[in-house]
N, CA, C and O atoms as CSV, one atom per row, in Angstrom:
chain,resi,resn,atom,element,x,y,z
A,1,UNK,N,N,29.700,-1.795,-4.983
A,1,UNK,CA,C,30.061,-2.118,-6.385
A,1,UNK,C,C,31.405,-1.602,-6.935
A,1,UNK,O,O,31.832,-0.489,-6.630
A,2,UNK,N,N,32.033,-2.416,-7.726
A,2,UNK,CA,C,33.473,-2.458,-8.194
A,2,UNK,C,C,33.024,-0.481,-8.749
A,2,UNK,O,O,31.908,-0.021,-8.988
A,3,UNK,N,N,34.401,0.244,-8.786
A,3,UNK,CA,C,34.340,1.047,-9.023
A,3,UNK,C,C,34.794,1.495,-10.686
A,3,UNK,O,O,34.886,2.596,-11.229
A,4,UNK,N,N,35.034,0.010,-11.212
A,4,UNK,CA,C,35.419,-0.041,-12.377
A,4,UNK,C,C,34.405,-0.194,-13.608
A,4,UNK,O,O,34.638,0.003,-14.800
A,5,UNK,N,N,32.889,-0.712,-12.820
A,5,UNK,CA,C,31.962,-1.214,-13.566
A,5,UNK,C,C,31.494,0.127,-14.361
A,5,UNK,O,O,31.178,1.129,-13.719
A,6,UNK,N,N,31.463,0.108,-15.688
A,6,UNK,CA,C,30.989,1.312,-16.263
A,6,UNK,C,C,29.130,1.422,-16.247
A,6,UNK,O,O,28.464,0.482,-15.812
A,7,UNK,N,N,28.491,2.692,-16.783
A,7,UNK,CA,C,27.405,2.897,-16.715
A,7,UNK,C,C,26.665,2.341,-18.036
A,7,UNK,O,O,27.091,2.660,-19.146
A,8,UNK,N,N,25.776,1.673,-17.915
A,8,UNK,CA,C,25.091,1.170,-19.382
A,8,UNK,C,C,24.381,-0.445,-18.491
A,8,UNK,O,O,24.199,-0.764,-17.316
A,9,UNK,N,N,24.190,-1.026,-19.670
A,9,UNK,CA,C,23.351,-2.397,-19.325
A,9,UNK,C,C,24.772,-3.412,-18.574
A,9,UNK,O,O,25.975,-3.256,-18.784
A,10,UNK,N,N,24.239,-4.219,-17.868
A,10,UNK,CA,C,25.329,-5.191,-17.473
A,10,UNK,C,C,24.375,-6.011,-17.091
A,10,UNK,O,O,23.263,-5.683,-16.677
A,11,UNK,N,N,25.033,-7.677,-17.299
A,11,UNK,CA,C,24.580,-8.758,-16.823
A,11,UNK,C,C,24.957,-9.095,-15.426
A,11,UNK,O,O,26.161,-9.129,-15.172
A,12,UNK,N,N,24.108,-9.346,-14.493
A,12,UNK,CA,C,24.092,-9.746,-13.267
A,12,UNK,C,C,23.486,-11.183,-13.165
A,12,UNK,O,O,22.740,-11.647,-14.027
A,13,UNK,N,N,23.890,-11.875,-11.986
A,13,UNK,CA,C,23.084,-12.963,-11.853
A,13,UNK,C,C,22.322,-12.999,-10.595
A,13,UNK,O,O,22.922,-12.636,-9.584
A,14,UNK,N,N,20.787,-13.475,-10.466
A,14,UNK,CA,C,20.305,-13.297,-9.245
A,14,UNK,C,C,20.116,-15.214,-9.033
A,14,UNK,O,O,20.076,-15.994,-9.984
A,15,UNK,N,N,20.033,-15.590,-7.648
A,15,UNK,CA,C,20.335,-16.513,-7.308
A,15,UNK,C,C,18.893,-17.307,-6.357
A,15,UNK,O,O,18.324,-16.669,-5.472
A,16,UNK,N,N,18.567,-18.419,-6.643
A,16,UNK,CA,C,17.812,-18.903,-5.779
A,16,UNK,C,C,16.429,-18.439,-5.974
A,16,UNK,O,O,15.897,-18.065,-4.929
A,17,UNK,N,N,15.713,-18.365,-7.022
A,17,UNK,CA,C,14.610,-17.563,-6.954
A,17,UNK,C,C,13.150,-18.652,-7.216
A,17,UNK,O,O,13.206,-19.663,-7.916
A,18,UNK,N,N,12.354,-18.351,-6.756
A,18,UNK,CA,C,11.099,-19.499,-6.461
A,18,UNK,C,C,9.794,-18.551,-7.214
A,18,UNK,O,O,9.468,-17.423,-6.845
A,19,UNK,N,N,9.243,-19.232,-8.212
A,19,UNK,CA,C,8.155,-18.830,-8.991
A,19,UNK,C,C,7.037,-19.802,-8.480
A,19,UNK,O,O,7.251,-20.958,-8.115
A,20,UNK,N,N,5.807,-19.178,-8.501
A,20,UNK,CA,C,4.507,-19.788,-8.176
A,20,UNK,C,C,3.509,-19.474,-9.200
A,20,UNK,O,O,3.068,-18.386,-9.570
A,21,UNK,N,N,3.226,-20.783,-9.612
A,21,UNK,CA,C,2.364,-20.606,-11.269
A,21,UNK,C,C,0.743,-20.465,-10.226
A,21,UNK,O,O,0.558,-20.684,-9.029
A,22,UNK,N,N,-0.191,-20.018,-11.301
A,22,UNK,CA,C,-1.366,-19.686,-11.056
A,22,UNK,C,C,-2.321,-21.149,-10.206
A,22,UNK,O,O,-3.295,-21.121,-9.455
A,23,UNK,N,N,-1.578,-22.202,-10.701
A,23,UNK,CA,C,-2.192,-23.567,-9.863
A,23,UNK,C,C,-1.759,-24.126,-8.772
A,23,UNK,O,O,-2.070,-25.196,-8.250
A,24,UNK,N,N,-0.511,-22.775,-8.261
A,24,UNK,CA,C,-0.062,-23.586,-7.023
A,24,UNK,C,C,1.265,-23.777,-7.099
A,24,UNK,O,O,1.942,-23.298,-6.189
A,25,UNK,N,N,1.871,-24.440,-8.082
A,25,UNK,CA,C,2.834,-25.142,-8.460
A,25,UNK,C,C,4.137,-24.235,-8.314
A,25,UNK,O,O,4.185,-23.075,-8.724
A,26,UNK,N,N,5.157,-24.876,-7.702
A,26,UNK,CA,C,6.283,-24.054,-7.111
A,26,UNK,C,C,7.472,-24.547,-8.401
A,26,UNK,O,O,7.673,-25.711,-8.748
A,27,UNK,N,N,8.043,-23.517,-8.869
A,27,UNK,CA,C,9.413,-23.731,-10.119
A,27,UNK,C,C,10.357,-22.670,-9.103
A,27,UNK,O,O,10.304,-21.481,-8.789
A,28,UNK,N,N,11.307,-23.935,-8.774
A,28,UNK,CA,C,12.998,-23.177,-8.848
A,28,UNK,C,C,13.783,-23.075,-9.366
A,28,UNK,O,O,14.271,-24.093,-9.857
A,29,UNK,N,N,14.444,-21.729,-9.604
A,29,UNK,CA,C,15.775,-21.474,-10.889
A,29,UNK,C,C,16.858,-21.092,-9.662
A,29,UNK,O,O,16.931,-19.964,-9.175
A,30,UNK,N,N,17.628,-22.156,-9.278
A,30,UNK,CA,C,19.150,-21.905,-9.124
A,30,UNK,C,C,19.467,-20.663,-9.239
A,30,UNK,O,O,19.450,-19.954,-8.234
A,31,UNK,N,N,19.787,-20.194,-10.361
A,31,UNK,CA,C,20.650,-18.985,-10.913
A,31,UNK,C,C,19.988,-18.420,-12.307
A,31,UNK,O,O,19.807,-19.377,-13.060
A,32,UNK,N,N,19.563,-17.170,-12.904
A,32,UNK,CA,C,19.417,-16.752,-13.703
A,32,UNK,C,C,20.040,-15.584,-14.110
A,32,UNK,O,O,20.056,-14.675,-13.281
A,33,UNK,N,N,20.676,-15.343,-15.434
A,33,UNK,CA,C,21.039,-14.039,-15.699
A,33,UNK,C,C,20.345,-12.871,-16.175
A,33,UNK,O,O,19.762,-12.816,-17.257
A,34,UNK,N,N,20.427,-11.938,-15.332
A,34,UNK,CA,C,19.593,-10.682,-15.492
A,34,UNK,C,C,20.132,-9.605,-15.826
A,34,UNK,O,O,20.858,-9.004,-15.034
A,35,UNK,N,N,19.839,-9.079,-17.265
A,35,UNK,CA,C,20.489,-7.664,-17.563
A,35,UNK,C,C,19.645,-6.540,-16.718
A,35,UNK,O,O,18.422,-6.455,-16.612
A,36,UNK,N,N,20.789,-5.597,-16.078
A,36,UNK,CA,C,20.658,-4.512,-15.471
A,36,UNK,C,C,20.940,-3.320,-16.025
A,36,UNK,O,O,21.981,-3.213,-16.674
A,37,UNK,N,N,20.067,-2.215,-15.870
A,37,UNK,CA,C,20.720,-1.169,-16.139
A,37,UNK,C,C,20.975,-0.168,-15.019
A,37,UNK,O,O,20.123,0.364,-14.308
A,38,UNK,N,N,22.754,0.053,-14.974
A,38,UNK,CA,C,23.424,1.100,-13.985
A,38,UNK,C,C,23.209,2.428,-14.277
A,38,UNK,O,O,23.147,2.725,-15.470
A,39,UNK,N,N,23.062,3.433,-13.311
A,39,UNK,CA,C,22.859,4.518,-13.765
A,39,UNK,C,C,23.610,5.172,-12.246
A,39,UNK,O,O,23.076,5.493,-11.184
A,40,UNK,N,N,25.285,5.201,-12.751
A,40,UNK,CA,C,26.019,5.440,-12.028
A,40,UNK,C,C,26.172,6.872,-11.861
A,40,UNK,O,O,26.154,7.580,-12.869
A,41,UNK,N,N,26.375,7.575,-10.286
A,41,UNK,CA,C,26.271,9.035,-10.454
A,41,UNK,C,C,28.129,9.223,-10.671
A,41,UNK,O,O,29.065,8.426,-10.610
A,42,UNK,N,N,28.019,10.685,-10.939
A,42,UNK,CA,C,29.297,11.181,-11.214
A,42,UNK,C,C,30.307,11.614,-9.649
A,42,UNK,O,O,30.061,11.983,-8.501
A,43,UNK,N,N,31.442,11.311,-10.429
A,43,UNK,CA,C,32.297,11.615,-8.730
A,43,UNK,C,C,33.560,12.786,-9.469
A,43,UNK,O,O,33.712,12.792,-10.690
A,44,UNK,N,N,34.183,13.488,-8.783
A,44,UNK,CA,C,34.972,14.432,-9.067
A,44,UNK,C,C,34.591,15.580,-10.019
A,44,UNK,O,O,33.569,16.226,-9.788
A,45,UNK,N,N,35.228,15.809,-10.886
A,45,UNK,CA,C,34.874,16.759,-11.890
A,45,UNK,C,C,33.765,16.551,-13.148
A,45,UNK,O,O,33.451,17.235,-14.122
A,46,UNK,N,N,33.419,15.487,-12.709
A,46,UNK,CA,C,32.053,14.840,-13.911
A,46,UNK,C,C,31.124,15.945,-13.575
A,46,UNK,O,O,30.871,16.442,-12.477
A,47,UNK,N,N,30.596,16.269,-14.955
A,47,UNK,CA,C,29.331,16.916,-14.571
A,47,UNK,C,C,28.041,16.126,-14.474
A,47,UNK,O,O,27.754,15.273,-15.314
A,48,UNK,N,N,27.123,16.472,-13.250
A,48,UNK,CA,C,26.137,15.611,-12.910
A,48,UNK,C,C,24.795,16.317,-13.223
A,48,UNK,O,O,24.486,17.267,-12.502
A,49,UNK,N,N,23.921,15.926,-14.283
A,49,UNK,CA,C,22.679,16.153,-14.341
A,49,UNK,C,C,21.963,15.841,-13.504
A,49,UNK,O,O,21.401,14.756,-13.653
A,50,UNK,N,N,21.658,16.679,-12.214
A,50,UNK,CA,C,20.626,16.504,-10.853
A,50,UNK,C,C,19.068,16.659,-11.358
A,50,UNK,O,O,18.209,16.073,-10.699
A,51,UNK,N,N,18.741,17.303,-12.318
A,51,UNK,CA,C,17.465,17.636,-12.351
A,51,UNK,C,C,16.793,16.215,-13.654
A,51,UNK,O,O,17.297,15.857,-14.718
A,52,UNK,N,N,15.454,15.707,-12.919
A,52,UNK,CA,C,15.279,14.488,-13.440
A,52,UNK,C,C,14.066,15.200,-14.739
A,52,UNK,O,O,13.471,16.277,-14.727
A,53,UNK,N,N,14.053,14.075,-15.764
A,53,UNK,CA,C,13.420,14.416,-16.786
A,53,UNK,C,C,12.266,14.404,-16.587
A,53,UNK,O,O,11.841,13.661,-15.702
A,54,UNK,N,N,11.306,15.279,-17.391
A,54,UNK,CA,C,9.647,15.343,-17.279
A,54,UNK,C,C,8.844,15.521,-18.626
A,54,UNK,O,O,9.181,16.216,-19.584
A,55,UNK,N,N,7.787,14.796,-18.506
A,55,UNK,CA,C,6.699,14.783,-19.461
A,55,UNK,C,C,5.602,14.974,-19.409
A,55,UNK,O,O,5.009,14.280,-18.583
A,56,UNK,N,N,4.892,15.816,-20.094
A,56,UNK,CA,C,3.700,16.311,-19.993
A,56,UNK,C,C,3.182,16.591,-21.304
A,56,UNK,O,O,3.969,16.601,-22.250
A,57,UNK,N,N,1.630,16.880,-21.532
A,57,UNK,CA,C,0.854,16.979,-22.509
A,57,UNK,C,C,0.379,18.461,-22.590
A,57,UNK,O,O,0.189,19.094,-21.551
A,58,UNK,N,N,0.187,19.011,-23.803
A,58,UNK,CA,C,-0.461,20.386,-24.146
A,58,UNK,C,C,-1.274,20.316,-25.677
A,58,UNK,O,O,-0.600,20.199,-26.700
A,59,UNK,N,N,-2.430,20.378,-25.722
A,59,UNK,CA,C,-3.230,20.398,-26.792
A,59,UNK,C,C,-2.659,19.369,-27.825
A,59,UNK,O,O,-2.119,19.651,-28.894
A,60,UNK,N,N,-2.893,18.053,-27.274
A,60,UNK,CA,C,-2.369,16.817,-28.059
A,60,UNK,C,C,-0.794,16.527,-28.436
A,60,UNK,O,O,-0.376,15.496,-28.963
A,61,UNK,N,N,-0.040,17.634,-28.058
A,61,UNK,CA,C,1.303,17.714,-28.251
A,61,UNK,C,C,1.742,17.225,-26.617
A,61,UNK,O,O,1.262,17.648,-25.565
A,62,UNK,N,N,3.097,15.920,-26.862
A,62,UNK,CA,C,3.599,15.622,-25.799
A,62,UNK,C,C,5.157,16.329,-25.812
A,62,UNK,O,O,5.944,16.231,-26.753
A,63,UNK,N,N,5.414,17.091,-24.488
A,63,UNK,CA,C,6.507,17.726,-24.265
A,63,UNK,C,C,7.380,16.706,-23.384
A,63,UNK,O,O,6.936,15.891,-22.575
A,64,UNK,N,N,8.642,16.922,-23.704
A,64,UNK,CA,C,9.732,16.498,-23.169
A,64,UNK,C,C,11.068,17.212,-22.271
A,64,UNK,O,O,12.079,17.365,-22.956
A,65,UNK,N,N,11.141,17.539,-21.208
A,65,UNK,CA,C,12.225,18.237,-20.740
A,65,UNK,C,C,13.019,17.509,-20.201
A,65,UNK,O,O,12.709,16.803,-19.241
A,66,UNK,N,N,14.523,17.558,-20.870
A,66,UNK,CA,C,15.828,16.545,-20.416
A,66,UNK,C,C,16.898,17.696,-20.198
A,66,UNK,O,O,17.002,18.832,-20.660
A,67,UNK,N,N,17.749,16.847,-19.191
A,67,UNK,CA,C,18.962,17.759,-19.023
A,67,UNK,C,C,20.055,17.938,-19.895
A,67,UNK,O,O,20.939,18.782,-19.752
A,68,UNK,N,N,19.936,16.889,-21.048
A,68,UNK,CA,C,21.174,16.538,-22.122
A,68,UNK,C,C,20.207,15.806,-23.108
A,68,UNK,O,O,19.249,15.100,-22.792
A,69,UNK,N,N,20.706,16.153,-24.533
A,69,UNK,CA,C,20.464,15.652,-25.612
A,69,UNK,C,C,20.379,13.737,-25.683
A,69,UNK,O,O,21.307,12.973,-25.418
A,70,UNK,N,N,19.375,13.468,-25.995
A,70,UNK,CA,C,19.122,11.871,-26.256
A,70,UNK,C,C,17.713,11.835,-26.798
A,70,UNK,O,O,16.857,12.719,-26.814
A,71,UNK,N,N,17.685,10.451,-27.289
A,71,UNK,CA,C,17.188,9.799,-27.670
A,71,UNK,C,C,15.760,9.309,-27.007
A,71,UNK,O,O,15.931,8.676,-25.965
A,72,UNK,N,N,14.358,9.480,-27.414
A,72,UNK,CA,C,13.352,9.059,-26.730
A,72,UNK,C,C,12.322,8.602,-27.893
A,72,UNK,O,O,12.175,8.959,-29.062
A,73,UNK,N,N,11.680,7.666,-27.072
A,73,UNK,CA,C,10.592,6.699,-27.988
A,73,UNK,C,C,9.446,7.132,-26.984
A,73,UNK,O,O,9.563,7.464,-25.804
A,74,UNK,N,N,8.231,7.034,-27.818
A,74,UNK,CA,C,6.797,7.556,-26.902
A,74,UNK,C,C,5.968,5.995,-27.390
A,74,UNK,O,O,6.040,5.585,-28.549
A,75,UNK,N,N,5.239,5.289,-26.345
A,75,UNK,CA,C,4.805,3.996,-26.629
A,75,UNK,C,C,3.138,4.214,-26.042
A,75,UNK,O,O,2.779,5.033,-25.197
A,76,UNK,N,N,2.348,3.294,-26.716
A,76,UNK,CA,C,1.121,3.478,-26.038
A,76,UNK,C,C,0.897,2.311,-24.951
A,76,UNK,O,O,1.796,1.470,-24.958
A,77,UNK,N,N,-0.094,2.114,-24.056
A,77,UNK,CA,C,-0.132,1.311,-22.992
A,77,UNK,C,C,-0.045,-0.084,-23.605
A,77,UNK,O,O,0.676,-0.950,-23.109
A,78,UNK,N,N,-0.766,-0.282,-24.653
A,78,UNK,CA,C,-1.001,-1.505,-25.539
A,78,UNK,C,C,0.611,-2.147,-26.012
A,78,UNK,O,O,0.578,-3.273,-26.509
A,79,UNK,N,N,2.124,-1.415,-25.862
A,79,UNK,CA,C,3.101,-1.511,-26.525
A,79,UNK,C,C,3.723,-0.915,-27.737
A,79,UNK,O,O,4.893,-0.760,-28.088
A,80,UNK,N,N,2.596,-0.636,-28.253
A,80,UNK,CA,C,2.943,0.030,-29.837
A,80,UNK,C,C,3.793,1.134,-29.752
A,80,UNK,O,O,3.361,2.201,-29.315
A,81,UNK,N,N,5.222,0.977,-30.203
A,81,UNK,CA,C,6.108,2.194,-30.356
A,81,UNK,C,C,5.058,3.373,-31.397
A,81,UNK,O,O,4.449,2.997,-32.399
A,82,UNK,N,N,5.052,4.628,-30.935
A,82,UNK,CA,C,4.415,5.414,-31.717
A,82,UNK,C,C,5.303,6.867,-32.430
A,82,UNK,O,O,5.061,7.516,-33.448
A,83,UNK,N,N,6.481,7.013,-31.310
A,83,UNK,CA,C,7.281,7.990,-32.078
A,83,UNK,C,C,9.020,7.501,-31.471
A,83,UNK,O,O,9.378,7.045,-30.385
A,84,UNK,N,N,9.577,7.748,-32.365
A,84,UNK,CA,C,11.067,7.543,-31.546
A,84,UNK,C,C,11.686,8.999,-32.537
A,84,UNK,O,O,11.254,9.450,-33.597
A,85,UNK,N,N,12.755,9.414,-31.742
A,85,UNK,CA,C,13.543,10.582,-32.071
A,85,UNK,C,C,14.550,10.988,-31.142
A,85,UNK,O,O,14.857,10.266,-30.194
A,86,UNK,N,N,15.058,12.044,-31.343
A,86,UNK,CA,C,15.814,12.791,-30.640
A,86,UNK,C,C,15.659,14.348,-29.990
A,86,UNK,O,O,15.540,15.373,-30.660
A,87,UNK,N,N,15.691,14.258,-28.482
A,87,UNK,CA,C,15.277,15.979,-28.319
A,87,UNK,C,C,17.055,16.533,-27.740
A,87,UNK,O,O,18.106,15.914,-27.576
A,88,UNK,N,N,16.677,17.899,-27.584
A,88,UNK,CA,C,17.873,18.369,-27.187
A,88,UNK,C,C,17.956,18.916,-26.025
A,88,UNK,O,O,16.852,19.251,-25.595
A,89,UNK,N,N,18.964,19.177,-25.234
A,89,UNK,CA,C,18.611,19.594,-23.647
A,89,UNK,C,C,17.656,20.494,-23.680
A,89,UNK,O,O,17.323,20.895,-24.796
A,90,UNK,N,N,16.968,21.045,-22.480
A,90,UNK,CA,C,15.537,21.824,-22.287
A,90,UNK,C,C,14.587,20.934,-22.651
A,90,UNK,O,O,14.637,19.710,-22.537
A,91,UNK,N,N,13.500,21.767,-23.206
A,91,UNK,CA,C,12.113,21.537,-23.558
A,91,UNK,C,C,12.037,21.514,-24.803
A,91,UNK,O,O,12.471,22.361,-25.584
A,92,UNK,N,N,11.240,20.118,-25.144
A,92,UNK,CA,C,10.707,20.125,-26.763
A,92,UNK,C,C,9.329,19.602,-26.710
A,92,UNK,O,O,8.774,19.127,-25.720
A,93,UNK,N,N,8.905,19.728,-27.748
A,93,UNK,CA,C,7.858,19.355,-28.074
A,93,UNK,C,C,7.879,18.361,-29.226
A,93,UNK,O,O,8.343,18.636,-30.333
A,94,UNK,N,N,7.236,16.941,-28.824
A,94,UNK,CA,C,7.236,15.734,-30.002
A,94,UNK,C,C,7.399,16.050,-31.415
A,94,UNK,O,O,6.499,15.409,-31.959
A,95,UNK,N,N,8.016,16.652,-32.270
A,95,UNK,CA,C,8.029,16.698,-33.811
A,95,UNK,C,C,6.492,16.848,-34.268
A,95,UNK,O,O,5.974,16.311,-35.247
A,96,UNK,N,N,5.831,17.781,-33.246
A,96,UNK,CA,C,4.371,18.443,-33.897
A,96,UNK,C,C,3.785,17.204,-33.999
A,96,UNK,O,O,2.933,17.443,-34.855
A,97,UNK,N,N,3.654,16.028,-33.709
A,97,UNK,CA,C,2.400,15.026,-33.792
A,97,UNK,C,C,1.590,15.350,-32.737
A,97,UNK,O,O,1.936,15.862,-31.672
A,98,UNK,N,N,0.300,14.968,-33.149
A,98,UNK,CA,C,-0.853,15.627,-32.405
A,98,UNK,C,C,-0.999,13.772,-31.943
A,98,UNK,O,O,-1.191,12.858,-32.745
A,99,UNK,N,N,-0.849,13.656,-30.538
A,99,UNK,CA,C,-1.893,12.170,-29.844
A,99,UNK,C,C,-2.831,12.328,-29.714
A,99,UNK,O,O,-3.257,13.406,-29.298
A,100,UNK,N,N,-3.893,10.901,-30.138
A,100,UNK,CA,C,-5.172,10.737,-29.303
A,100,UNK,C,C,-5.051,10.933,-27.613
A,100,UNK,O,O,-4.089,10.773,-26.862
A,101,UNK,N,N,-6.233,11.283,-27.394
A,101,UNK,CA,C,-6.469,10.986,-25.660
A,101,UNK,C,C,-6.067,9.524,-25.294
A,101,UNK,O,O,-6.491,8.502,-25.834
A,102,UNK,N,N,-5.208,9.617,-24.320
A,102,UNK,CA,C,-4.697,8.241,-23.667
A,102,UNK,C,C,-3.765,8.833,-22.667
A,102,UNK,O,O,-3.552,9.993,-22.316
A,103,UNK,N,N,-3.207,7.518,-22.269
A,103,UNK,CA,C,-1.910,7.639,-21.860
A,103,UNK,C,C,-0.543,6.919,-22.155
A,103,UNK,O,O,-0.472,5.702,-22.329
A,104,UNK,N,N,0.443,7.695,-22.193
A,104,UNK,CA,C,1.571,7.135,-22.878
A,104,UNK,C,C,2.877,7.092,-22.173
A,104,UNK,O,O,3.123,7.770,-21.175
A,105,UNK,N,N,3.678,6.290,-22.719
A,105,UNK,CA,C,5.012,5.902,-21.665
A,105,UNK,C,C,5.996,6.519,-22.521
A,105,UNK,O,O,5.937,6.248,-23.721
A,106,UNK,N,N,7.020,7.418,-22.046
A,106,UNK,CA,C,7.881,7.711,-22.781
A,106,UNK,C,C,9.447,7.489,-21.877
A,106,UNK,O,O,9.818,7.832,-20.755
A,107,UNK,N,N,10.214,6.601,-23.227
A,107,UNK,CA,C,11.282,6.093,-22.628
A,107,UNK,C,C,12.500,7.059,-23.182
A,107,UNK,O,O,12.534,7.529,-24.320
A,108,UNK,N,N,13.378,7.240,-22.276
A,108,UNK,CA,C,14.457,7.991,-22.508
A,108,UNK,C,C,16.000,7.254,-22.651
A,108,UNK,O,O,16.316,6.411,-21.811
A,109,UNK,N,N,16.948,7.618,-23.762
A,109,UNK,CA,C,17.842,6.960,-23.846
A,109,UNK,C,C,18.522,6.337,-22.487
A,109,UNK,O,O,18.883,5.174,-22.301
A,110,UNK,N,N,18.580,7.337,-21.688
A,110,UNK,CA,C,19.576,7.309,-20.378
A,110,UNK,C,C,18.911,6.403,-19.149
A,110,UNK,O,O,19.240,6.287,-17.968
A,111,UNK,N,N,17.912,5.853,-19.872
A,111,UNK,CA,C,16.776,4.521,-19.061
A,111,UNK,C,C,15.614,5.087,-18.264
A,111,UNK,O,O,14.787,4.374,-17.695
A,112,UNK,N,N,15.604,6.637,-18.258
A,112,UNK,CA,C,14.381,6.902,-17.439
A,112,UNK,C,C,13.062,6.706,-18.321
A,112,UNK,O,O,13.059,7.126,-19.479
A,113,UNK,N,N,11.945,6.072,-17.782
A,113,UNK,CA,C,10.813,6.146,-18.275
A,113,UNK,C,C,9.832,6.907,-17.567
A,113,UNK,O,O,9.939,6.942,-16.341
A,114,UNK,N,N,8.806,7.582,-18.172
A,114,UNK,CA,C,7.823,8.545,-17.643
A,114,UNK,C,C,6.542,8.264,-18.688
A,114,UNK,O,O,6.510,7.837,-19.843
A,115,UNK,N,N,5.411,8.735,-17.673
A,115,UNK,CA,C,4.233,8.439,-18.561
A,115,UNK,C,C,3.346,9.754,-18.441
A,115,UNK,O,O,3.259,10.587,-17.539
A,116,UNK,N,N,2.875,9.666,-19.371
A,116,UNK,CA,C,1.733,11.230,-19.419
A,116,UNK,C,C,0.381,10.963,-19.731
A,116,UNK,O,O,-0.005,9.909,-20.237
A,117,UNK,N,N,-0.282,11.850,-19.451
A,117,UNK,CA,C,-1.862,11.463,-19.933
A,117,UNK,C,C,-2.027,12.702,-21.137
A,117,UNK,O,O,-1.591,13.851,-21.077
A,118,UNK,N,N,-2.615,12.214,-21.966
A,118,UNK,CA,C,-2.938,13.200,-22.950
A,118,UNK,C,C,-4.557,13.549,-23.143
A,118,UNK,O,O,-5.207,12.507,-23.231
A,119,UNK,N,N,-5.175,14.465,-23.209
A,119,UNK,CA,C,-6.667,15.054,-22.870
A,119,UNK,C,C,-7.213,15.328,-24.045
A,119,UNK,O,O,-8.352,15.791,-24.103
């Protein structure tokens, strides 16, 4: 990969894709652009956060641990956004919200996605 490509979302082109429908029909796409999120690792004196983010629940609260401050969003499995906010580096309970029993997807601004059950 080119060293000048910055971290973030970039468009790449995927060539020669073949899709098959449920009825067995083949659809060939010669090339389609696809957004790709790049997570470049630091070099030199750049600070690297090697600890992965984590999410868990306790007493109906969802807790998130992140190595740096960032935006966080919580979604139900049906795709409904239930929470959006900011967490500081370290561990945070999400805004005192009590989530009903279920499984939740947590999306962090740095591109990590986590899931946690709430019992």
